[in-house]
C-alpha positions as CSV (number, residue, x, y, z in Angstrom):
1,M,105.5,153.9,150.8
2,S,109.1,153.5,149.8
3,T,110.1,152.0,153.2
4,A,107.4,149.6,153.0
5,W,108.4,148.5,149.6
6,R,112.2,148.2,150.5
7,W,111.2,145.8,153.6
8,L,108.8,143.7,151.5
9,S,111.6,143.3,148.8
10,R,114.0,142.4,151.3
11,V,111.9,139.6,152.7
12,L,111.0,138.4,149.1
13,M,114.7,138.2,148.6
14,V,115.5,136.1,151.7
15,L,112.7,133.9,150.4
16,L,114.0,133.6,147.0
17,V,117.4,133.0,148.5
18,F,115.9,130.0,150.9
19,A,114.1,128.8,148.1
20,A,117.1,128.5,145.9
21,L,119.4,126.9,148.7
22,L,116.5,124.5,149.3
23,A,116.4,123.7,145.7
24,A,120.1,123.2,145.6
25,I,120.0,120.9,148.4
26,W,117.3,118.9,146.8
27,T,119.1,118.6,143.5
28,Y,122.4,117.5,145.3
29,G,120.3,114.7,147.0
30,R,118.7,113.5,144.1
31,L,121.8,113.6,141.9
32,T,123.9,111.6,144.5
33,S,121.5,108.9,145.2
34,P,122.0,105.9,145.3
35,T,125.0,106.5,147.5
36,P,128.1,104.0,147.5
37,A,126.7,102.5,150.7
38,Q,123.2,102.1,149.3
39,L,124.9,100.4,146.0
40,A,126.8,97.9,147.9
41,A,123.9,97.0,150.0
42,I,121.8,96.9,147.0
43,A,124.3,94.5,145.4
44,L,124.5,92.2,148.5
45,M,120.7,91.8,148.5
46,Q,120.5,91.2,145.1
47,Q,122.6,87.9,145.4
48,D,120.5,85.0,145.5
49,E,120.8,81.2,145.9
50,A,121.4,79.6,142.3
51,V,118.3,77.8,141.2
52,D,118.0,75.3,138.2
53,P,115.7,77.2,135.6
54,S,114.5,73.7,134.3
55,A,113.2,72.7,137.7
56,E,109.6,72.6,138.3
57,N,108.6,75.8,140.2
58,G,106.1,75.5,143.0
59,F,105.0,79.4,142.8
60,P,102.6,79.0,140.0
61,L,101.5,75.7,141.1
62,M,100.6,77.4,144.4
63,M,98.9,80.3,142.8
64,A,96.9,78.1,140.7
65,L,95.5,75.9,143.6
66,P,92.2,74.5,142.9
67,P,89.7,76.3,145.3
68,A,89.1,75.3,148.8
69,P,85.6,74.3,149.5
70,G,85.5,76.8,152.1
71,P,87.1,77.3,155.9
72,L,88.5,74.1,157.3
73,P,86.1,73.2,160.2
74,A,87.7,74.2,163.3
75,G,87.1,70.8,165.0
76,V,89.5,69.2,162.5
77,N,91.6,71.9,162.0
78,C,95.0,70.8,163.6
79,G,96.2,74.2,163.8
80,N,93.7,75.0,166.3
81,T,94.3,72.1,168.8
82,A,96.7,71.5,171.3
83,D,100.2,70.1,169.8
84,E,99.5,66.3,170.7
85,A,95.6,66.6,170.2
86,C,95.4,66.3,166.4
87,I,94.9,62.7,165.8
88,A,92.8,62.1,168.9
89,A,90.4,65.0,167.8
90,I,89.9,63.1,164.5
91,E,89.7,59.5,166.2
92,A,87.1,61.0,168.4
93,A,84.7,61.4,165.6
94,P,86.2,59.4,162.6
95,E,83.2,59.7,160.2
96,A,82.4,63.3,160.8
97,S,86.1,64.1,160.5
98,A,86.7,62.4,157.1
99,A,83.6,64.0,156.0
100,A,84.9,67.3,156.9
101,I,88.4,67.0,155.4
102,E,87.9,64.7,152.3
103,P,86.4,67.8,150.3
104,F,89.8,69.6,150.9
105,R,91.9,66.5,149.6
106,T,92.4,67.8,145.9
107,H,93.1,71.3,147.2
108,L,95.6,70.0,149.7
109,E,97.2,67.5,147.6
110,A,97.9,70.1,145.0
111,A,99.4,72.4,147.6
112,T,101.6,69.4,148.7
113,T,103.0,69.2,145.2
114,A,103.7,73.2,145.1
115,L,105.2,72.6,148.5
116,R,107.6,69.9,147.3
117,A,108.6,71.6,144.2
118,P,112.5,71.9,144.0
119,V,112.2,75.6,143.3
120,F,109.7,78.3,144.7
121,R,110.3,81.7,143.0
122,D,108.0,84.5,141.9
123,P,109.0,84.9,138.0
124,R,107.2,88.4,138.0
125,A,109.3,91.7,137.4
126,S,106.1,93.6,139.0
127,S,103.2,93.0,140.8
128,P,100.5,95.0,142.7
129,M,100.8,95.1,146.6
130,G,98.1,93.5,148.3
131,I,96.5,90.2,149.6
132,D,95.5,89.0,146.2
133,D,99.4,89.0,145.1
134,I,100.5,86.5,147.9
135,P,100.0,82.8,147.3
136,P,97.7,81.0,149.2
137,F,99.7,79.8,152.0
138,Q,97.1,78.7,154.4
139,A,97.0,75.7,152.3
140,V,100.2,74.6,153.6
141,V,99.2,75.0,157.3
142,R,96.4,72.7,156.8
143,L,98.1,69.6,155.6
144,D,98.5,68.3,159.1
145,S,94.9,67.6,159.2
146,L,95.0,65.5,156.0
147,R,97.9,63.5,157.4
148,A,96.1,63.0,160.7
149,L,93.0,61.7,158.9
150,D,95.2,59.4,156.9
151,F,97.0,58.2,159.8
152,A,93.6,57.8,161.8
153,A,92.4,55.7,159.0
154,G,95.1,53.3,159.5
155,N,97.7,54.3,156.7
156,T,100.2,54.9,159.6
157,V,103.3,54.4,157.5
158,G,102.2,56.4,154.7
159,A,100.9,59.3,156.8
160,L,104.0,59.5,158.8
161,S,106.3,59.3,155.5
162,A,104.0,62.2,153.9
163,A,104.2,64.1,157.0
164,C,108.1,63.9,157.1
165,D,108.3,64.8,153.3
166,D,106.2,67.8,154.2
167,A,108.3,68.8,156.8
168,V,111.6,68.4,154.8
169,A,110.1,71.0,152.4
170,M,108.8,73.2,154.9
171,A,112.4,73.3,156.5
172,R,113.8,74.3,152.8
173,W,111.2,76.9,152.5
174,A,112.0,78.3,155.9
175,A,115.7,78.4,155.3
176,T,115.7,79.7,151.5
177,P,112.3,81.4,151.3
178,D,111.1,83.5,148.3
179,T,109.5,85.9,150.6
180,L,109.5,86.9,154.2
181,V,105.9,85.9,154.6
182,Q,106.7,82.4,153.1
183,G,109.5,81.7,155.5
184,M,107.2,82.8,158.6
185,V,104.5,80.4,157.3
186,A,107.0,77.6,156.8
187,I,108.3,78.0,160.3
188,A,104.5,77.8,161.9
189,A,103.8,74.7,159.5
190,F,106.8,73.1,160.6
191,R,106.2,73.4,164.2
192,Q,102.8,71.9,163.6
193,H,104.1,68.9,161.5
194,S,106.7,68.4,164.5
195,A,103.9,68.0,167.1
196,L,102.2,65.5,164.4
197,I,105.2,63.4,163.6
198,A,105.9,62.9,167.2
199,D,102.2,61.9,167.8
200,M,102.5,59.5,165.2
201,R,105.4,57.8,166.5
202,R,104.1,57.2,170.1
203,R,101.2,55.8,168.4
204,A,102.7,53.5,166.1
205,P,106.4,52.9,167.6
206,A,106.7,49.6,165.7
207,D,106.4,51.4,162.1
208,A,109.9,52.0,160.7
209,L,111.2,55.3,160.3
210,P,110.7,56.6,156.7
211,P,113.7,57.9,154.8
212,S,112.5,61.4,155.0
213,C,112.1,61.1,158.6
214,L,115.9,60.2,159.0
215,V,116.8,63.5,157.0
216,L,114.7,65.2,159.6
217,A,117.0,63.7,162.3
218,E,120.2,65.0,161.2
219,L,121.7,68.0,163.0
220,P,120.7,71.5,161.2
221,D,123.3,73.8,160.1
222,A,122.4,77.0,162.2
223,A,124.9,79.1,160.1
224,A,122.4,78.4,157.0
225,E,119.0,77.8,158.5
226,G,119.2,80.5,161.3
227,L,120.3,82.9,159.0
228,L,117.4,85.7,158.3
229,C,119.5,87.0,155.2
230,P,117.6,84.5,152.4
231,A,114.2,85.9,153.8
232,L,115.0,89.4,153.9
233,R,116.7,88.9,150.2
234,G,113.3,87.6,149.3
235,E,111.7,90.5,151.2
236,Y,113.6,92.9,149.1
237,R,112.6,91.2,146.0
238,Y,109.1,91.6,147.0
239,Q,109.4,95.2,147.8
240,Q,111.3,95.9,144.2
241,R,108.0,94.0,142.6
242,T,105.3,96.0,144.5
243,L,106.8,99.4,145.7
244,P,106.4,100.9,142.1
245,S,102.6,100.2,142.3
246,L,102.3,101.8,145.6
247,E,104.3,104.9,144.2
248,A,101.9,105.1,141.4
249,S,98.9,105.1,143.9
250,M,100.5,107.6,146.1
251,T,101.0,110.1,143.1
252,T,97.0,109.9,142.0
253,H,95.0,111.9,144.2
254,G,91.8,112.5,142.3
255,D,90.7,116.2,142.8
256,N,93.9,117.3,144.4
257,P,96.7,117.8,141.4
258,W,98.9,119.8,143.8
259,A,99.5,116.5,146.0
260,E,100.1,114.7,142.6
261,R,102.7,117.0,141.6
262,L,104.6,117.3,145.2
263,T,104.7,113.5,145.9
264,P,107.4,112.7,143.5
265,L,109.4,115.7,144.7
266,M,109.3,114.1,148.3
267,H,109.5,110.4,147.7
268,D,111.5,108.1,145.6
269,T,111.2,104.3,145.5
270,G,114.6,103.8,144.5
271,W,116.0,105.5,147.6
272,M,113.7,103.6,149.8
273,L,114.9,100.2,148.3
274,G,118.5,101.6,148.9
275,Q,117.9,102.3,152.6
276,T,116.1,99.1,153.0
277,A,119.1,97.2,151.4
278,R,121.4,99.2,154.0
279,A,119.1,97.8,157.0
280,F,118.7,94.1,155.6
281,S,122.4,93.9,154.8
282,A,123.2,93.5,158.8
283,A,121.7,90.0,158.6
284,C,124.0,89.0,155.9
285,G,127.6,88.1,156.1
286,E,130.2,86.3,158.3
287,S,129.4,87.8,161.2
288,A,125.6,87.4,160.8
289,K,126.5,83.7,160.6
290,Q,128.5,83.4,163.4
291,A,125.9,85.2,165.0
292,A,123.3,82.3,164.1
293,R,125.8,79.6,165.2
294,D,126.0,81.4,168.6
295,D,122.1,81.9,168.6
296,R,122.2,85.7,168.8
297,A,119.7,87.6,166.8
298,V,121.0,90.4,164.6
299,A,119.3,93.7,165.4
300,L,117.7,95.5,162.4
301,A,117.4,99.1,162.5
302,P,116.6,101.9,160.4
303,A,119.9,103.1,158.1
304,E,120.8,106.4,159.1
305,P,120.2,109.0,156.3
306,R,122.2,111.8,155.1
307,W,121.1,115.3,156.3
308,V,120.5,116.2,152.6
309,D,118.1,113.1,152.5
310,Y,115.7,115.0,154.9
311,V,115.2,117.6,152.2
312,A,115.5,115.4,148.9
313,F,113.2,112.4,150.3
314,P,111.3,113.6,153.1
315,T,108.4,111.3,152.7
316,S,110.8,108.4,152.2
317,V,112.7,108.8,155.2
318,L,109.4,108.7,157.3
319,L,108.3,105.8,155.4
320,A,111.7,104.0,156.2
321,D,111.7,104.8,159.9
322,I,108.0,103.4,160.2
323,A,108.6,100.2,158.2
324,M,111.7,99.1,159.8
325,P,110.9,98.4,163.4
326,G,108.4,95.7,162.0
327,Y,111.2,93.5,161.0
328,R,113.0,93.5,164.5
329,D,111.4,90.0,165.8
330,Y,112.0,88.0,162.7
331,A,115.8,87.1,163.4
332,E,114.5,85.8,166.6
333,R,111.9,83.7,164.8
334,Q,114.3,82.4,162.6
335,L,116.8,81.3,165.5
336,D,113.8,79.8,167.1
337,F,113.0,77.6,163.9
338,V,116.8,76.2,164.3
339,A,115.7,75.3,168.0
340,Q,112.7,73.5,166.7
341,R,114.7,71.8,163.8
342,R,117.0,70.4,166.7
343,L,114.2,69.5,169.0
344,L,112.5,67.3,166.4
345,A,116.1,65.9,165.3
346,A,116.7,65.0,169.0
347,F,113.2,63.4,169.1
348,L,113.7,61.2,166.0
349,Q,117.3,60.2,167.0
350,M,115.9,58.9,170.4
351,E,113.2,57.1,168.4
352,A,115.9,55.2,166.4
353,M,117.9,54.2,169.7
354,D,117.6,51.0,171.3
355,A,114.4,50.3,172.8
356,A,115.7,48.7,176.2
357,L,117.1,52.2,176.8
358,T,114.9,54.6,179.1
359,P,114.0,57.8,177.4
360,A,116.3,59.6,179.9
361,Q,119.2,57.4,178.8
362,R,118.3,58.1,175.2
363,F,118.3,61.8,175.9
364,E,121.8,61.8,177.6
365,A,123.1,59.6,174.5
366,L,122.4,62.4,172.0
367,P,125.4,64.1,170.8
368,E,126.2,67.1,172.5
369,P,125.8,69.7,169.5
370,L,122.4,68.5,169.0
371,R,121.4,68.2,173.0
372,G,123.4,71.2,174.3
373,G,124.8,74.1,172.5
374,P,123.8,78.1,173.4
375,R,120.1,76.8,173.7
376,P,120.2,73.5,175.2
377,L,117.1,71.1,175.0
378,R,115.5,70.1,178.0
379,F,114.2,66.7,178.8
380,D,111.6,66.0,181.9
381,A,111.7,62.3,182.7
382,S,108.6,62.8,185.0
383,T,106.4,63.9,182.1
384,G,108.4,62.4,179.1
385,R,108.6,65.9,177.6
386,L,111.5,67.2,175.3
387,S,111.5,70.9,175.1
388,V,113.4,73.9,174.0
389,P,112.6,77.5,174.8
390,L,111.5,80.1,172.3
391,R,112.1,83.7,172.0
392,G,110.2,85.0,169.3
393,R,107.2,87.1,170.0
394,A,103.8,86.4,168.1
395,N,100.7,88.1,168.5
396,G,102.1,90.1,171.4
397,Q,103.1,87.3,173.5
398,D,106.3,85.5,174.2
399,G,107.2,82.5,172.2
400,G,107.3,80.1,175.2
401,E,108.7,76.8,174.5
402,A,108.5,74.2,172.0
403,A,107.8,70.5,173.2
404,L,107.6,67.2,172.1
405,L,106.0,64.2,174.1
406,V,108.7,61.4,173.9
407,A,107.0,58.7,175.9
408,S,103.7,58.6,178.1
409,P,104.9,59.6,181.8
410,P,105.8,56.6,184.0
411,P,102.7,55.7,185.9
412,T,102.5,57.1,189.4
413,P,103.1,54.6,192.3
């Protein structure tokens, strides 16, 4: 019996030593977090574009949109049509199209006000994570239907001017968004509006280009508009607001009190935010700006944890590794946005040139930084298509290309 007890006591001693060592490692990991690298990355991500606190903020306006009467019918939803078919679809059934779109006018005009506001920032210090926390951005991608309706009704100058005003605001959203979601919505909406603006110009070439369209004809600054850093800073702010509520839900397990006690020992929101900042910081700084000028996507990867972090924050390490791969394609989409900005700028510059020049001559007359660069534009004289390749992936598919029809193709002899 004494021999069995000696062996049992030795096993217990080993277990106690192991538990003490584990506790010491856990304590060390907790006491030494955040690390200097995390603190530096957090400071970088907390930098933000200065905004005028007295300026109108579009965020509360967007959150308080009057309700939409329902889903926009597919037949008049320009986002569901081919790039050049929006106005044509409305003109095919003008009365039915007007009856379908007009009930949305109040909703969409309110979204226009929010879109064009000089500031768009969520002022809340904390908020729950969920779909109800996100502004109703779908209203922004429906605006082209309203502009197409007004154009088809005969207000060609007003509709073009409104569409260009929208696109200028969408470009500002895409370059300096409040959240990553807002930036990606703005990029999608800008592409839709670019196609609509090009269609309007082909249908009413005699109309003078409004001032807002001339703004869009300027060469975009790739180091500013192609940088994913502002969107990731917005994503970091979003996580700061929402992760505490997620952590609270993780520590609530109903009839499982052990899970409630263990979760805080295995997870820490502050550590996760520090690791997120370390990964996101790769998209900021001078090297990231140069990569944007060169049309190179900056790779985002999980920041390597310390070995003690696997003991002090095991759940957090796992969550960070799962989350980060989802951000890898956004840098390509941001660079695609710059390509689409150049595409529309080239189109509008060609529109402003001497009408006696052929489309091919106008294309050759474009400034080299606009027409060429690391991702050159293409012009097919046989089809009249001005295009640029895209690299971002959406819905599991390659981006393909963005294209605008400069002029109707010449007749076949």
